[in-house]
C-alpha positions as CSV (number, residue, x, y, z in Angstrom):
1,T,-7.9,11.3,-15.3
2,L,-9.8,9.8,-18.2
3,G,-6.6,8.2,-19.6
4,Y,-5.7,6.6,-16.3
5,F,-9.4,5.4,-16.0
6,Y,-9.0,3.7,-19.4
7,F,-5.8,2.0,-18.1
8,C,-7.7,0.7,-15.2
9,C,-10.5,-0.5,-17.4
10,L,-8.1,-2.4,-19.6
11,R,-6.4,-4.0,-16.6
12,K,-9.7,-5.0,-14.9
13,S,-11.4,-6.3,-18.0
14,F,-9.1,-9.4,-18.1
15,T,-10.0,-10.3,-14.5
16,I,-13.7,-10.0,-15.3
17,A,-13.3,-12.3,-18.3
18,L,-11.4,-15.1,-16.5
19,P,-14.5,-17.2,-15.5
20,K,-15.9,-17.0,-19.0
21,L,-12.5,-18.1,-20.4
22,R,-12.7,-21.3,-18.3
23,Q,-16.2,-22.0,-19.4
24,D,-16.0,-21.1,-23.1
25,L,-12.4,-22.1,-24.0
26,N,-12.0,-24.9,-21.5
27,F,-8.9,-23.4,-19.9
28,S,-7.8,-25.2,-16.8
29,I,-7.3,-23.5,-13.5
30,I,-3.6,-24.0,-14.1
31,D,-3.9,-22.2,-17.5
32,I,-5.7,-19.3,-15.7
33,G,-2.9,-19.2,-13.2
34,Y,-0.3,-18.9,-15.9
35,L,-2.3,-16.1,-17.6
36,S,-2.6,-14.2,-14.4
37,S,1.0,-14.7,-13.4
38,S,2.4,-13.7,-16.8
39,F,0.4,-10.5,-16.6
40,S,1.4,-9.7,-13.0
41,I,5.1,-10.4,-13.6
42,A,5.2,-8.3,-16.7
43,Y,3.2,-5.5,-15.0
44,G,5.7,-5.4,-12.1
45,I,8.7,-5.3,-14.4
46,S,7.1,-2.6,-16.5
47,K,6.2,-0.4,-13.6
48,F,9.9,-0.5,-12.6
49,L,11.1,0.1,-16.2
50,G,8.4,2.7,-16.8
51,G,9.9,4.8,-14.0
52,I,13.3,4.7,-15.7
53,L,11.8,5.3,-19.2
54,T,9.9,8.4,-18.1
55,D,13.2,10.0,-17.3
56,I,14.5,9.2,-20.8
57,L,11.4,9.5,-23.0
58,S,8.5,11.9,-22.9
59,A,6.0,10.9,-20.2
60,R,3.1,11.8,-22.6
61,F,4.5,9.5,-25.3
62,L,4.9,6.6,-22.8
63,F,1.4,7.1,-21.5
64,I,-0.2,7.2,-24.9
65,T,2.0,4.3,-26.1
66,G,1.0,2.1,-23.2
67,L,-2.7,2.9,-23.6
68,C,-2.8,2.4,-27.4
69,F,-0.8,-0.8,-27.4
70,G,-2.6,-2.2,-24.4
71,S,-5.9,-1.6,-26.3
72,V,-4.7,-3.3,-29.4
73,I,-3.4,-6.3,-27.5
74,L,-6.7,-6.7,-25.7
75,F,-8.4,-6.7,-29.1
76,I,-6.0,-9.4,-30.3
77,I,-6.6,-11.4,-27.1
78,S,-10.4,-11.3,-27.6
79,N,-9.9,-13.4,-30.8
80,L,-7.5,-16.0,-29.4
81,T,-8.3,-19.6,-28.5
82,N,-4.8,-21.0,-27.9
83,V,-3.7,-20.8,-24.3
84,Y,0.0,-20.3,-25.1
85,L,-0.8,-17.3,-27.3
86,F,-3.0,-16.0,-24.5
87,I,-0.1,-16.2,-22.1
88,F,2.2,-14.4,-24.5
89,F,-0.2,-11.6,-25.2
90,C,-1.2,-11.3,-21.5
91,F,2.5,-10.8,-20.8
92,L,2.7,-8.1,-23.5
93,N,-0.4,-6.5,-22.1
94,G,1.2,-6.4,-18.7
95,L,4.3,-4.7,-20.1
96,F,2.2,-1.9,-21.7
97,Q,-0.1,-1.6,-18.7
98,G,2.8,-0.9,-16.4
99,F,3.6,2.4,-18.2
100,G,0.5,4.1,-16.9
101,A,1.3,5.0,-13.3
102,P,4.9,6.1,-13.7
103,S,4.2,8.3,-16.7
104,L,1.1,9.8,-15.0
105,S,3.2,10.5,-11.9
106,K,5.7,12.5,-13.9
107,L,2.9,14.3,-15.7
108,I,1.4,15.3,-12.4
109,I,4.7,16.5,-11.0
110,S,5.4,18.6,-14.0
111,S,1.9,20.0,-14.3
112,F,0.8,20.8,-10.7
113,K,2.3,22.7,-7.7
114,K,3.7,20.7,-4.7
115,N,0.8,21.6,-2.5
116,S,-1.9,20.3,-4.9
117,R,-0.2,17.1,-6.2
118,G,-1.7,14.9,-3.4
119,T,-5.2,16.1,-4.1
120,V,-4.8,15.6,-7.9
121,W,-3.4,12.1,-7.4
122,S,-6.2,11.1,-5.0
123,I,-8.9,12.4,-7.3
124,I,-7.4,10.4,-10.2
125,N,-7.2,7.2,-8.1
126,C,-10.8,7.6,-6.8
127,V,-12.3,8.2,-10.2
128,S,-10.3,5.5,-11.9
129,K,-11.1,2.8,-9.3
130,E,-14.8,3.6,-9.0
131,K,-16.8,0.6,-10.2
132,V,-14.2,-0.6,-12.7
């Protein structure tokens, strides 16, 4: 639960920072659109590929890799001023962020009985989306 909460925090922190980016770094609304689109496209691709990769690799490894690299990329992003580097690293961030849900789904399936999976998944989603 805590790990998925961190995934949600990493994903939402960018959305919260967008108005400040426009103000402090003079990014245009078009630049912000490119940033958001690059993240969303990579996130969608990664959720699809993450489902495939969890069948090949360890779900725990994929979960931790996505969380760690997502954190490092956000740290790098916090020091950037060039819009093109921002777009590139937002795309990379989206790729690693997409590994969270598929790997967590496989971990839940392997760790809990059929009759309790829905309850566990709903608790994780409620906790992770609360005031993020």
